[in-house]
N, C-alpha and C positions, 0 to 999 in steps of 0.2 A: 580346669579353673577351680582354685577355692571358694568352698558354696559361701560362704560369705557374702565373697565378691558379686555371684548371680544375683540380675535384676529381678527386685520382686515393688509388685504392684496390688498397691492398696488401695480399695474403691468404696473413699468414704472418710471424710474428716470430721467424724462425730468424734464420740467420747472413747470406743472401745479404737476407731483407726486410728484415732491422734495417741493413743497410749500403745496400739502395736509399734507404730512408727518407732516410739522412744526407746521403748526397749529393746527393739531389735540393734537400732542405731547404738545405742551403750555398748551392748554385747558384740561388737565387731562387723556387723554386718552395712556395708560398704552403698549398697547401689539399691536404696530406697527409693521409688514415686508413690506419691498419695494422688488419685483422683479427685475432685470434687466438683459437682457441678452449680454448685453456686459461687459468685462473684468473689466471694471472701470468709472469711473464716471468723467469728460462729456461723455456721455455716445452717440457715433456717429450714434444709429437711434434715437436721439433726435433731432428734428429742432433745438435748443438750438444748435445743437453743432459748435459752426458756433465763429467767431469773434467778432460778435456784432447786433446789435439789436436795433432799433430807438422806441426812450422814447420818447412819443407826446400826449398831450393830445386834440388838435383838431379832433372832430367827425364833422360828416352831425347831429350824433343821440346828444342830452345832454346827453342822461341816461350814454353815453359810457365815456363822456368829464368827469364828476363828476367824474367817477368810478377812470379813468388814471389819474385824479388829485389824488387821495386819494391814488391809488401805485404811482405816483412822492414822494409822501412824503412817503411814504415806504423807496424808494431808498435813500432814503436820511437820512437813520439810519444807525446805527454803523454796523447792519448787511450786510446791504445790500450797503454803501455808499461806499465799496474800489470798487465798479463794477462800478458804474455811474458816467458820464460824462457830464455835464450840458454845452455844449460848446452852446447850443445856434441852432435855428434849421432853413435853408431858404428853403423854399419851392418855386417855380414857375413853369409857363407855357413858353415853348419858340414863337417865332412870329410863328411861322410853325402847334402849337398844336391848337388838334383837338376840339372842341367849350365841349365836353362831357370832357376832359382832365380843360378844363378855368373854367368848370360850376363847377367841382367838389372841384378844386380848392377856388371859391371866397363862395359856400356853407359851405366846412369847418371856411374861416377866418370870414364869420358872425357869427358866434357859438363863436369866441374867443373876436374878435377885439373892442368891448365893454363889455365884461367883465370885470368887476373891478379885479379880478384877472388876468388875460392874459391881459390887457390894456395898462400898463404901460411899458411892453415887446414887445410890436406888433409894426412894422412899415413896410407901406407899401413899396414894392422897385418899381423902374418903369425905366430901362432903366439898360446898363453895368456900368456908373458911382457910381449909387445908392445902387447896391451890392456890388460895390469895395469897395464903402466905412464901407462898415459891412468883408469884407473877401476879403482884400488885395494881397492874394497869386491867386484870380480868374484873369490868363491872358491872357485869349481866348476872345473871341469877345461877348460872352454872348448873344446872334441876339437876340434880340424882346423879351428877356427876361422881366417879370414881374412878378411878387409876393410880399414876403412879409420876415418878420424877427422871431420868435417868443423864444424870451431871455428864456422860461422853461422848453425848452424840449431840448432834447439829445440824447445820447444814454446807453447801458449798455453794457459790455461785459459781452457774454456771455454763455462761456465755464467757462469762471473761475466764473461767478456765482453759474454754476452749481456746479462745484467742490467744491466751499469754503461750500455753504449751505449742498450740503450733507457731507463733511466733522463737520459743525455744526451737522446738525442732528444724524450725529453717536455716536458722543458727548454727549447727551442728551439722548440716549438708544433707539433711534430707529434701528432697525436688518435689516441690506443687505443684499439680497442674487444675488452675479453676478456673470457673466458665460453661455456662449452657454449654458450648461448642466443642471449648477444645478438653475442659473437664469431666463432660459425664458421658461413662461410659455406658453403651447403648448396646453392648454383644460381647460376649468372651468368646476368643478364637480358639479353635483347635485343631491339634495336626494328629488324627486318629483321637485317640483317648486323653491326648495331653493338651492342658492346655497352654499354649505359647503364647498369650499375649494379651490384649486387649482393644476393643473399637471405639473410637471416640465419635460423639458425635457429627465431628468437621468430618468422618470419612476416613483420619487418618487412624492405623494400625500402631500398637506399640507392643514393643516384646517383653515377655518377659517369663522366666524359668517358675516364678510362684506367683499367684493373684491369692490374693488374701481378698474375699467380700467381706463389707463392713459398714453396711448399707443398713441397718436397722430395722426398718420397718419398711422398708422399700427391697429386703436381699430378694425377695421371689420374686422379683421385675427380669432379675439378671439368671437365678435359680431357681425354673420353677416346680422343682420336686421340693425344697425347701420349706415352700408353702404348705405342702399337707402337713407336719405337725408344726408350723410356725405360723402366727396367723396376724394380722397387724387392727391391733386395734388401739381404740382412743381415748384417755381420759377430758375432762373440761378442764378449761381453765380460767379465770376471771381477776381483775384487778380492781383494788379500788385507789382512785388518784385520792392520797392527800398533802396537806398542809405542807410547813415546814415545821411548824411547831406538832402538830401531828405524827411526825416522825422523827421526833425529838423523845414526845412521849411514852411509845412505843420501842422506843429501841435498845436490844437486848434482851427482847420478853422471848422465852424458850419457844422454840417449834412444835407447835402445837398442833396434837393428832387426836381428833375425835372420832374416835374409830365408824360409828353411826350418820354421822354428818360430813367432817371431811378435817385441813387441814390446810394450816398457813404457819406465816414465819414472819419475823421481825422487817422494817418496810426496808427499800431499798432507798437507801441515803443517796443516792443520782440522779431517779427517776420520778422519786417520792411514791414508790409504786407498792402496795401491799397486795401481796399474790395471796390467791385461798384456791385448792383446789376439790368438790366432791369425792367425796368415795365410792365406788360403785364397780360395777361390772366393767361397764366401759361398750367400744359398739366399733360396728367394725363396717368392710367393704367388699364383700364377697359378690367377685365377680362370674360371671359364668361357668366359670368352671372349679365355681367356688371356697378357689383363694383368696381372702383378702387381704388388699393393695391398699395403700394412701390414694385418695385420688392425682393423679401422675404430675398435675401441677399446684394447682386448686382449689380449695371448696366453691362449688356451682353459689349462684349468689342465694340465700342472703348469704353477707359474709361475717360478720360481725354478733356471733349467737356463741350460745351453752342450751345444751336443752332445758324445758322449763322446768322439769324434776331435777335436776341439779342445782340450778337458780333458785328452787325453793328451799332445799339443802343446806344451801352458801347463805344464805339468808336465816334462817334456823342456827346455825353455827354461830352469827354474826349475834342476834338476838342475845343467843346464852353467854356469849362473850365481852363482844364490843357494843351493846346495843345499840350506841351515838355512830353506826357508824351502817347499823343493818335496812338502811333507807338508801341508802348512796347510791348514785348508777355505777354501774359494774362497765371496766372501759380494757380495752384492751381481750375481748372474751375469742376464745379461740379453743380448735380438740389438737392435742397432744397425742403423735403415732407413737408405738412403739410397740416391740415383736413380743408375741405375746406364747407362753409353750401352758399346756395343761399344766405341768407338775413344776412350772416356774423353774423350770432349771434353763443353763446354759445350753448354747451350742456351738462349741470349739473342736472343730473337727475336718480334716479331710473328707470333701466331698464324694461320696462312693462312683467310681469309674474312671478317675479325671489322672489315675498315678500318678497321685499326690501332689497335683500341680493346681487345686484347689481350694483354701479353706476359708470355711465358711463362721461367722463370727455373728451369732445372731441367738434370739431368746433373754433378752436381758428381761421380761417382766416386769418390766416397773422400778425391779431392782439392782439395775446396772450401773449408774450413773457412779453411785459408789465405793465403786470399786475402781475407778478410772487409774490412780496410781501405781494400780500393780496388774491389771488387766493383762498387757501386753507380758506379763511375765508369763503368763500361759500361754499363750502364745508362742514365747520361743519354745518351752518349752515341751510343743508339740513340732512345733518343725525340728527341733535336734533329738526328739527322740523317734520321728518319724511315724506315732500310733498316737492314737489318746488313750491314757491308762485308767481315767476315771467314765467307768460304764455310765452318771449321770450327765455327759457330756458329748458323749460320742453322738454324732447323725442316727434319727432313728427312722427306720424304714417301717414308718403305719402310714395311715392316708386317719387326719382326724378331719377331714375338711366333709362342710355340711351338717357337723358335729357345735350341740350350744354347748361346753361343759365351760366355760366361765365363772358358772356360778358355785360348780363345784372347789376352785380355789379358796382354802381356808380363810384367808383375808378378806375376800370378796364383798359385797354385800348390798343388794339389789337387784336388779332387774338391765340386763344388756337389753341391743335396738340396733336397727342396721341405719346407717349412714344416710337413706334414700328416706330414707323414713322420720328420720332427724329433721330432713330438709324441707319433706311435704310437711311436715309438723308446723314449722317453724314459717313455712308461707303459707299454710294456715292461717295463723298468728296474726301474721302481718297485713292478709289482705283484711281481715277485720277488723283493722284497726285503721284500717283507712275510711 
């Protein structure tokens, strides 16, 4: 049988799973089935189940800058374009920022400031007056703000992207199996070393010549060895509910990233939600074996909360930029789980010892969504070459469980913690209010 006609199982209909299905179908692969435990797409188990994600190309590593520029061109196509908003991107540090935050910002700026692609749209900003010249809606003091404006960047509406690409993939013949019984893969089925299919929660076995695991932070549940170098980590997300007039006031503001506080986007016109995220190391959930995974179903009570330290960062962010919003209640507060690596590199490779029958897609490290328009191309290249030629994207035979490497990542500021400690602290606060 022609290789392109052999059955392929993709586990997970998040950004990378859908992109992989799309690119394989466009390349002529005819028997693709995507398994997703959610009843519909966008899946709440995906890190992209969210209002929006930053789309930018400045990196300290020029390798990813080049890839992100290619991805941005993909966002400007008819298929992805409806979900991309090139609002521009303001990056800054406050006058109280630690040296690490300032250094990362300057290093990232250095990679693009003199690049002929970026240079026409880059402007250094120094002080409140400069920032307000680019975003007149900023009404706070912007204390000690220094940074830059990048015209090339913006954001994508992530949930809408998932839904749109899912519908397109279904329309071109890709099969989707959804739901907690039919679509949830609970086990990979092996004959010797080779994976020959998957078993779903309803007890049925589905054959596959190639199985591609694209479960993001949940991947180690099926590939335990992956959890030795990829850790499930979460960041806080909060929103402020705005009025229609307030949404219109902030329409078109640049995506704003204050390196020692957090970032926000223009409000979503459909929900009138203004999304904010604090910047920090994030939170893990290690089990008895040291492997961190998201809670299998949902967070234990209490539910709608973010850590107090993160709330304080976001309140300060609003006091500096939009003080009229600083004391508003936060709604739809949650932790967003992603797959993290110590070097922020992706893993796009065959799982060792599986006779090239299982591919692991993991390690988005908080910067993988923007690559969605082109990510599947890299999986297709892996399958067609039968080898991962890029050392940085290969499977890693190391065991980092139990090691606290989160603060070593250059662009993360603050302290990390474990989920159990956050829940205990929040429960204490809740009891104190009774």
